[in-house]
C-alpha positions, 0 to 999 in steps of 0.5 A: 638502623631504626625502622622507616615510618613508611612501613607504619603507614603501609600497616596502617593503610591496610587496617583501614586507617590510611593517612594523607601525605601531609599528616605526621608519621606515626613511630612504631612504638606508638602504633605498637602501644595503641594495639596492645591497649585495644587488645587489653581493653577487649579482654578486660571485663568492664571496671566498677564506676569508682574505680573507673574514676581513678583509673581515668586519672591515672590514664590521663597522667600516663597518656600525658607521659606518653605524649611527652615521650611520643613528641620527643621520639618524633622529633628525634626521628624527624631530624635523623630521617631527613628530606629524602625519606619524606619525599619517598613516603609521600610518593609511596603513600599516593600509589598505595591510596590509588591501589586502595581506590582501585581495590574498592572499585573491583569490589563495588556493589549494586544499589540494592545491596548498598545498605548492608554490603560494605567492603571488609576494610571499611567495617574493620576501620569502623571497628578499630575507630570506635575501639580507639574512641572509647579507650583513647578518648583523651588522646592528643589534638594531634591524634584528633587531627589526624582522625579527621584527616582520615575522615576526610579521606574516606569521605573523598574516597566514598564520594567516588562510589556515591552513585553506588551507595545510593545515599545521595542529596535530596536534590539528587534524588529529585533529579533522578526521580525526574530522570526516571519519569522521563525514561518510564515515559520514553520506555511506555511510548517505545514498548507502545510502538513495538506492540504496533504492527508494521502496517499500523505504524506505517498507518500512523505515519500516513495519517501524521503526513496527511494531517500535515499536508492539511495544515500547509494547505491552510497556511498557504491559504491564509497567506493568500488572504483571498476571500471566497467572495472575491472575483478573480481576474483571469490573467491573459495568456502567456505566449513566451516559450519560457520554463513554466512556474508550476507554482503559479500554475498551481495557484492559478488552477485552484483559483479557477476551480474556486471561480467555477464553483460559484461562477455567477458571484465570482466570475470576472465581468466580460469573462464567459465560462468558456474562457475559464474552462480553456484556461483551466484545461491549458494549466492542467495540461502543462502542470500534469503533462497531459495533452489538451484532448485527454483533459477536455475529455475528463472535464466532460465526463466528471465534474471540476473537483472529481477531475482534479482528484482523477489527476492526482490519483493517476500520478501515484502507483496503485497498491501491489496485489497478488492472487492466491492460486487456490489449485495449490494453496489456501490464502491463510497458509500463503499469508503465513509463509509470506509474513515469515519471509518478511512480507507486509500484506493484508487481505485486498477487500471483503469482496475477494477471497483470494486477493492480498494487498502487499504494502512492503517486502524485505524480498522481491515479491516476484522471486520468492520460492512460493511465487516460483512454486505457483502459489500466487500470481502478481495481478491487478485487483481490477482484473479480478472483476471480470472473473468474478462477474463471469462466474464459470461452472465446473465442467463448462466450455469457456472462451477467453478471447484475449488471454494474455499474460495469463492472470484471468485465464488462470483465475478462470481454471481455479474457479472451475477447479481444473475441470471442463475446457478453456480456450485461451486464445491470443492474437499476438504471437509474442505474448504467447510465451508469457501465457503458456508459462503462467499456465504451466507455473500455476498448474492449469491443465484444462486450458488450451491455447490458440493464435486466432483473430478473435473475430474469426473465432465463431467459425473455428471454435463454434459454440461455448458456454461462457465467453470472457472478452477483455478487449483491448482499449486505449488505456485510460484507466491505467494511466499510473502504470503507462504514462505514455497515455497522457500524450499518446492518445487522441479521439481517432485512437479511441474511435479505432478502439471502439470499432475493434471492440464492437467487431469482437463483442459481436464475435464473442456473442456469436460464439456463446450458446444461448442453449446452454443449460448452465451458461450463456453468459458473456462478460465484456470488460476494458481498462478504459473510462471512455464512454465510447469504448464501454457504454457506447459499444453495449448499447450497440450490441443491444441493437445488434444481437438478441441479448440483454444486460444483467447483474454482474454480481459485483458489490461495489463500483458505480453504475454505468452512464445512461446518457453522455453529452447529448447521447442516450443509452439503453436504460439497462446499461446502468447495471454495468459497473465502473471503477476508478482510481480516485474512488476505489484505489484500483486501476480504471475498469469497466464491467458489463455481463450480457445473457444471450437470449437466442442464437439468431445472428440478426434480431428480427423486425419485431425484436427490434421494434419491441426493444426500441419501443420499450426504450421510448415508452420507458419515459427515459427520454422524457418526451423531449427527444426532438433532434435525438438521433436515437429516436429518429432512427427508432421512428424511421425503422418503425416506418420502414417496418409499416411500408414493408407490411403494406407491400406484403399485404398488397402481394397477397391480394393478387387474383389466382388467374393473374398468377396462373397467366404469369406462370404459364408465360414464364413456363412458355418463355423457358421452353423456347430458350431451352429449344433454341439452346439445343438446336444450336449444339445439334448437328444438321442430320440430327436436326433433321431426324428430330423434325421428322420424329415431331412430324410423326408425332403430329399425325 
């Protein structure tokens, strides 16, 4: 049985010249003749020119003969093999082509090596094709068609690896260049973002958010189409109990604020300023959830714009801050260890050397090993200020009258380096647990915890070098922490707190020793922004004790008020410092430092006169003090002092003989009363014996 054509196709495909199923099959004789010719052509030397022409003629004749033989043989074989062989050859050729493509893919190459690295099968096919073209240049059209079909197949196969060869068209190159440029830009942006710190990325996001809010606000303002010079008609008050429309209330608040800035030109005819203010108070109380008293109090204390900023700041939480315990670790070492744990932090500011502000953390900031070891404590930034103002020295006796939960007490111990003595007093027993726990965790060994009423401490402790009084207050400066202050405080609550603060401050000054070589200072602080709890209390103590206000040493903060709603305070009150949430991004706080001049519990008349007279002569009251209560009190005190001096002079002018007569009269009346008492108490026999003695004495 003659050999099958499929074997020839397999050998041809292995040689790299695979044919498509539609091309006619090649017989073994033809393939063998081609291989022999190619080998002889390689071994034979190049023929001369003349012989090459004759050989060309001979080759053409032999080729024509071979073509005729191949045609007859192919026809006979096609007739013999039949259709079954054709179908089998087509299926097997498809499988062989799939295997060849798979082999090419597995043996692929990179873009860099595409120009010089090619599969061995392709190289062999190219060499054989070159040899066949050189020797068999005059083959028949069937061979040329077969070769062209082979080239098409190769091109189709090569298209599968077009992405690897790098020989794409110009359009593909342009598209790839554009894609590469976009990828490079994206990579540069991502690399620049990766180079930024997390805090910097967060700051960029915050700036973008603020810019967007400003743009939205401008868009809303453009939508309203309201000119600045237009007058605003105040709407009537809504008496219905329906749910308020917060967006409408917000727009009305903005319009009323705009009118109050230029009330003369923008107000509605027939409406007074008080009408606008009352409506603003009601709207702000509804929008922010305050009672009317606090809103009205803020408007009396600050301007309208600053009041709006304060209310907005109270709606946002203050940043989390921690204080480094310098008794155990340095701030740099603590920051490194916390950063390694995934905590984002920065120094709280140039004014503090121990504070750190925490932006975010992967771990609970109050449960880290560093926290449990006492290397830091969670403490608000405003609580640093009283301790920094007091500035205790090593070896001193210091009193903290309201110590719980221990943040300020432990800071004082760190400043004193565990030397001297700290009396940590707390009136509420339930808060002593947290105080003792923090003292032990932070390693403070120079503190003594006591539980007394602060007003009784002068009799218990006696004199100390420095006193810190962080007095209990209404909490109007920490509304962001305690939202119950919005509706739970009234004028009566502030008055009660102010009365208690005055008593505690008097006791604190009585505990301080004016003769201390290094001390004699008292720091008074509150977490309130109410004037009645701050400047009014300090002004009261200036009139009750021999003290003066000195600089607190704090580099920032606003000055204290020297006048408020018709009340004028001592000019030195401006040395006190105020801190606000909307200005300093910390809790509202008040700090004042006092220096005790003498240990007198009550100032003398001369001291009182000099202080008040100095206040009057300082020019602060400006001469226009008609109806001022403080000036009237000062004048009344001066008049009473003059009357007392006149009476004393009158007593000195009494003659001497009058004084002697008055003394004798007083002595005689004393003797009579004494004898009368003695005669009543003695029995009758002893009375008679006493009379006999007197008669004998007279004789």
